[in-house]
C-alpha positions in Angstrom: -82.3 -81.5 -131.2 -85.6 -79.6 -131.5 -83.9 -77.0 -133.7 -83.2 -79.5 -136.5 -86.7 -80.9 -136.8 -89.0 -79.9 -139.7 -91.8 -77.5 -138.9 -94.5 -80.1 -139.3 -92.9 -82.5 -136.8 -94.7 -82.8 -133.5 -92.8 -83.8 -130.4 -95.2 -85.9 -128.2 -92.9 -86.3 -125.2 -89.4 -86.7 -123.9 -88.3 -90.0 -122.5 -85.6 -90.3 -119.8 -84.2 -93.0 -117.6 -83.5 -90.4 -114.9 -86.3 -90.6 -112.4 -85.6 -87.0 -111.2 -86.7 -85.7 -114.5 -90.0 -87.5 -114.8 -93.2 -85.4 -115.0 -91.2 -82.2 -115.6 -91.5 -80.1 -118.7 -89.0 -79.5 -121.5 -90.1 -77.1 -124.2 -93.6 -77.4 -122.8 -93.5 -81.2 -123.4 -93.6 -83.7 -120.5 -90.7 -86.0 -119.6 -91.8 -89.6 -119.1 -90.3 -92.9 -118.1 -89.5 -95.5 -120.8 -92.4 -97.7 -119.8 -94.8 -94.9 -120.8 -93.8 -95.0 -124.5 -96.6 -97.5 -125.1 -99.1 -94.8 -124.2 -98.2 -92.7 -127.2 -99.2 -93.1 -130.9 -95.8 -92.2 -132.3 -94.1 -92.6 -135.7 -90.5 -92.5 -134.5 -88.3 -92.4 -131.4 -85.1 -90.3 -131.7 -82.2 -91.1 -129.4 -80.4 -87.8 -128.7 -78.2 -89.0 -125.9 -74.5 -89.9 -126.0 -75.4 -93.2 -124.5 -76.9 -94.3 -127.8 -75.8 -98.0 -127.6 -77.4 -98.6 -124.2 -80.6 -96.8 -125.0 -81.0 -98.5 -128.4 -80.6 -101.9 -126.7 -83.1 -100.9 -124.1 -85.7 -99.9 -126.7 -85.1 -103.1 -128.7 -85.6 -105.2 -125.6 -88.9 -103.4 -125.0 -90.1 -104.7 -128.4 -89.8 -101.5 -130.3 -88.9 -102.1 -134.0 -85.5 -100.8 -135.2 -87.3 -99.2 -138.1 -88.9 -96.7 -135.7 -85.7 -95.7 -133.9 -83.4 -92.9 -135.1 -79.9 -93.2 -133.6 -78.9 -89.6 -134.1 -75.3 -89.8 -133.1 -74.8 -92.9 -135.3 -76.5 -91.2 -138.2 -74.3 -88.1 -137.8 -71.1 -90.1 -137.6 -71.8 -91.7 -140.9 -73.5 -88.8 -142.6 -70.3 -86.9 -142.8 -67.0 -88.8 -142.4 -64.9 -86.0 -140.8 -61.9 -88.4 -140.4 -61.6 -89.3 -144.1 -62.2 -85.6 -144.9 -59.2 -84.6 -142.8 -57.0 -87.3 -144.1 -57.8 -86.3 -147.7 -57.1 -82.6 -146.9 -53.8 -83.6 -145.4 -52.8 -85.6 -148.4 -53.8 -82.9 -150.9 -52.3 -80.0 -148.9 -49.4 -78.2 -150.4 -48.3 -76.9 -147.0 -45.1 -78.0 -145.3 -46.5 -79.6 -142.2 -44.0 -79.7 -139.3 -46.2 -80.9 -136.5 -49.1 -83.4 -136.4 -51.4 -83.5 -133.4 -53.6 -86.4 -132.2 -55.9 -87.0 -129.3 -59.4 -87.2 -128.0 -61.9 -84.3 -127.7 -59.7 -82.4 -125.2 -57.0 -82.1 -127.9 -59.6 -81.4 -130.6 -61.0 -78.4 -128.6 -57.8 -77.3 -126.9 -55.3 -77.0 -129.7 -55.5 -74.3 -132.5 -53.6 -74.8 -135.7 -53.9 -71.2 -136.6 -52.1 -70.2 -133.3 -49.4 -72.8 -133.3 -45.9 -71.3 -134.2 -45.2 -74.3 -136.4 -47.3 -75.3 -139.5 -49.5 -78.0 -138.0 -52.3 -80.4 -138.9 -54.7 -81.7 -136.3 -56.0 -85.3 -136.2 -57.7 -85.1 -132.9 -61.4 -85.9 -132.7 -64.1 -86.6 -130.1 -64.1 -90.1 -128.8 -60.9 -91.0 -130.6 -58.6 -93.3 -128.6 -54.9 -94.0 -128.5 -55.2 -96.9 -130.8 -56.5 -94.7 -133.6 -54.1 -91.9 -132.7 -51.2 -94.3 -133.3 -52.6 -95.9 -136.5 -53.5 -92.5 -138.0 -49.9 -91.3 -137.7 -48.6 -94.7 -138.8 -50.7 -94.6 -141.9 -49.4 -91.1 -142.7 -45.7 -91.9 -142.1 -45.8 -95.3 -143.8 -47.6 -94.1 -146.9 -46.6 -90.6 -147.7 -42.8 -90.1 -147.6 -42.9 -86.6 -149.0 -45.2 -85.5 -146.1 -43.2 -87.6 -143.6 -39.9 -85.9 -144.4 -41.3 -82.5 -143.2 -42.8 -83.7 -140.0 -40.6 -82.9 -137.0 -43.0 -83.2 -134.1 -46.0 -85.2 -133.1 -48.2 -83.8 -130.3 -49.8 -86.7 -128.5 -52.8 -85.5 -126.5 -53.7 -87.7 -123.6 -56.2 -87.6 -120.8 -55.8 -89.5 -117.5 -58.2 -92.2 -118.6 -56.5 -92.7 -122.0 -55.1 -96.1 -121.0 -58.5 -97.3 -119.8 -60.5 -96.2 -122.8 -61.0 -98.4 -125.9 -63.4 -96.7 -128.3 -64.2 -100.0 -130.1 -65.5 -101.5 -126.8 -67.3 -98.3 -125.6 -70.6 -96.7 -126.2 -68.9 -94.9 -129.1 -68.0 -98.1 -130.9 -69.9 -97.1 -134.0 -67.4 -94.3 -134.6 -64.8 -96.9 -135.6 -66.6 -97.1 -138.9 -65.3 -93.7 -139.7 -61.8 -95.0 -139.7 -62.4 -98.1 -141.7 -62.4 -96.7 -145.2 -58.9 -95.3 -144.7 -57.2 -97.7 -142.2 -59.2 -100.9 -142.9 -59.2 -101.8 -139.2 -61.9 -101.9 -136.6 -59.9 -102.9 -133.6 -62.3 -104.9 -131.3 -65.4 -103.8 -133.2 -66.5 -106.4 -135.6 -70.1 -105.6 -136.4 -69.4 -103.3 -139.4 -72.3 -104.5 -141.6 -74.8 -103.6 -138.9 -73.6 -100.0 -138.9 -74.3 -99.8 -142.6 -77.7 -101.3 -142.1 -78.5 -98.9 -139.2 -77.5 -96.0 -141.4 -80.1 -96.9 -144.0 -82.8 -96.9 -141.3 -81.5 -93.7 -139.8 -81.3 -91.9 -143.2 -84.9 -92.9 -144.0 -86.2 -91.5 -140.7 -84.0 -88.4 -141.0 -85.4 -87.6 -144.4 -88.8 -87.7 -142.9 -88.3 -85.5 -139.9 -85.3 -83.2 -140.4 -85.5 -79.7 -142.0 -83.6 -79.4 -145.3 -82.0 -76.7 -147.3 -82.8 -76.0 -150.9 -79.8 -78.2 -152.0 -81.4 -81.1 -149.9 -78.7 -81.0 -147.3 -79.9 -81.0 -143.7 -80.4 -77.6 -142.1 -78.5 -78.3 -138.9 -78.1 -75.4 -136.6 -76.6 -76.1 -133.2 -77.1 -74.1 -130.0 -74.3 -75.7 -127.9 -74.3 -75.1 -124.1 -71.4 -73.3 -122.6 -70.0 -73.5 -119.1 -71.9 -70.4 -118.1 -75.2 -72.1 -119.0 -74.8 -74.5 -116.0 -76.6 -73.4 -112.8 -74.6 -75.9 -110.7 -71.1 -76.3 -112.2 -69.9 -78.5 -109.3 -72.7 -80.9 -109.8 -72.1 -81.1 -113.6 -68.4 -81.5 -113.0 -68.9 -84.3 -110.5 -71.3 -86.1 -112.9 -68.9 -85.8 -115.8 -65.8 -86.9 -113.8 -67.6 -89.9 -112.4 -68.9 -90.9 -115.8 -65.4 -90.6 -117.3 -63.9 -92.5 -114.4 -66.3 -95.4 -114.4 -63.5 -97.5 -115.9 -61.5 -100.4 -114.4 -60.1 -102.5 -117.3 -56.7 -103.9 -116.5 -56.4 -105.7 -119.9 -57.2 -102.5 -121.8 -54.7 -100.6 -119.7 -52.0 -103.2 -120.5 -52.9 -103.2 -124.2 -52.9 -99.4 -124.4 -49.6 -99.1 -122.6 -48.1 -101.3 -125.4 -49.9 -99.2 -128.0 -48.4 -96.0 -126.5 -44.9 -97.6 -126.7 -45.5 -98.7 -130.3 -46.5 -95.1 -131.1 -43.3 -93.8 -129.5 -41.2 -96.5 -131.3 -42.7 -95.4 -134.6 -41.8 -91.8 -134.0 -38.3 -92.8 -132.9 -37.9 -94.8 -136.1 -38.7 -91.8 -138.2 -36.7 -89.4 -136.0 -39.8 -87.4 -135.0 -39.9 -85.7 -131.5 -42.9 -86.8 -129.4 -44.6 -84.3 -127.1 -47.1 -85.7 -124.7 -49.7 -83.2 -123.5 -52.5 -83.5 -120.9 -55.0 -80.7 -121.5 -56.5 -78.4 -118.8 -59.9 -79.0 -117.2 -61.9 -76.9 -114.8 -61.8 -77.3 -111.0 -65.3 -78.5 -111.1 -64.1 -81.6 -113.0 -60.7 -82.2 -111.5 -61.9 -82.1 -107.9 -63.9 -85.3 -108.5 -61.5 -87.2 -110.8 -60.6 -90.7 -109.7 -57.3 -90.8 -107.7 -56.9 -94.5 -108.8 -57.1 -93.7 -112.5 -54.8 -90.7 -112.1 -52.2 -92.6 -110.2 -52.3 -95.5 -112.7 -51.9 -93.0 -115.6 -48.8 -91.5 -114.0 -47.4 -94.9 -113.2 -47.6 -95.8 -116.9 -46.1 -92.5 -118.0 -43.2 -93.1 -115.6 -42.6 -96.7 -116.8 -42.6 -95.7 -120.4 -40.4 -92.7 -119.8 -37.7 -95.2 -118.7 -37.7 -96.7 -122.2 -38.5 -93.7 -124.5 -37.5 -90.1 -124.6 -40.4 -87.7 -124.9 -41.4 -84.3 -123.5 -44.3 -84.5 -121.0 -46.5 -81.5 -120.3 -49.3 -81.9 -117.8 -51.8 -79.0 -117.4 -54.7 -80.9 -116.0 -54.9 -78.7 -112.9 -53.5 -75.6 -114.3 -54.6 -72.4 -112.5 -53.9 -70.3 -115.5 -57.3 -70.7 -117.0 -60.6 -69.0 -115.9 -64.2 -70.3 -116.3 -64.5 -68.1 -119.4 -61.8 -70.2 -121.1 -64.0 -73.3 -121.1 -66.9 -74.5 -123.2 -67.9 -77.0 -120.5 -66.4 -78.5 -117.4 -63.6 -80.3 -119.1 -63.0 -78.7 -122.6 -61.4 -75.4 -123.5 -63.3 -73.1 -125.8 -61.9 -71.1 -128.7 -60.4 -68.4 -126.5 -59.0 -70.9 -124.0 -57.5 -72.9 -126.9 -55.7 -69.8 -128.1 -54.2 -69.3 -124.6 -53.2 -72.9 -124.3 -51.7 -73.1 -127.8 -49.6 -70.1 -126.9 -48.4 -71.8 -123.8 -47.4 -74.8 -125.9 -45.6 -72.4 -128.3 -43.6 -71.1 -125.4 -42.9 -74.3 -123.4 -42.4 -77.0 -126.0 -38.7 -77.8 -126.5 -38.6 -77.2 -130.2 
C-alpha cells in the first residue's frame, strides 16, 4: 500500500485489530489499536485489508464519517472491471476457443492458457464463486452461438469449500458489482446503489493521496509477497486454512449443489465435456484444512457423479509440487501453473 501513495502523503500510524501487533513498527510507523484513532489528526483512513466489509462497519460504528474512509479493495474492484474486460475480449476474439475455464483464485493462478494444448479462454477470478462460474458460461453459450459451436470442454475449477462459499454473502460481496453490467444479476447482494456511492467517495480520496502517471492513471506498482517471504510457513498455512474453513452454511451448500448440477446440465445440453479440477495447495495449508468441509465436498461430488458424467481430477494434496512452485500457501505461481497445466494436458480425457 505504501508504494502507491503520493510523495507528499504522510502515514501517521497503522491500525490493527490484532493485539499481538500493537506498539510494533511497520515502515518506522507504530501499529495502534482502533480506539487510538481519535488521538490522531488525520485526513483519511485507508482500509488495506481483505476484510474490508467488517473493518468499514467497525469504523462507521466508531463514528468515523464515510467521507474519510478509503475502501481500497472496493475502489480497485470498480476502478477496473476485469470481468467485463475479459468478456469483451472473448466476444471480439477471432480465435477458435475449444476450452473455457472457470473458478476462483486457485484456478486463476493455477491454469495457463498459453500452456494448454487446446485453445482456451479463462474466466477464473479471485473471489468468484460457483454461481458466477455457471452464469458466465451460460451467458456465453446462450448468447453467442458461433463461439458456442467451437467449445468442446469446460474446465470447472473447484476448491473444497466451493459449496460453502457464496460471494454475494461474503466479505467480498462488493465484487458482485463487476458482474452486474454483463449478467444483470447480483445473486443475494442487493445494495448495488451503495457500491456506486462508495466508489465516488473512494475515487475522491484516491485522487488526493495516490501517485499518478502523466496520463492521470494511478501509478500502481505492486510488491506481492511470495511463499519464500514467510518466516513461519506452517503458521501462515494454518491461519489461511482456518480462515477459509470458517464456514458452516447448510443452506448455501444445498443451493450450490443445485447450481453445480445446473452447470453440468447446461453443458450436457450443449454437448460440452465438463472437467472438474481441484487445484494443488502446499502442505502448510492442506495439513490444517477442515476434515468436515473436505468430507462434505466429496459427498456432494459423489452424489452428483451418480447423475452426471464428468471427469474429476483432484490434486489438492499432490506431492508433485515444491515450495518454489507456489506464490503463497495455497496458490501456484507462474512456474507452478506451467507444471500443472502440462499435467492437465496429459491427464484430461480429451
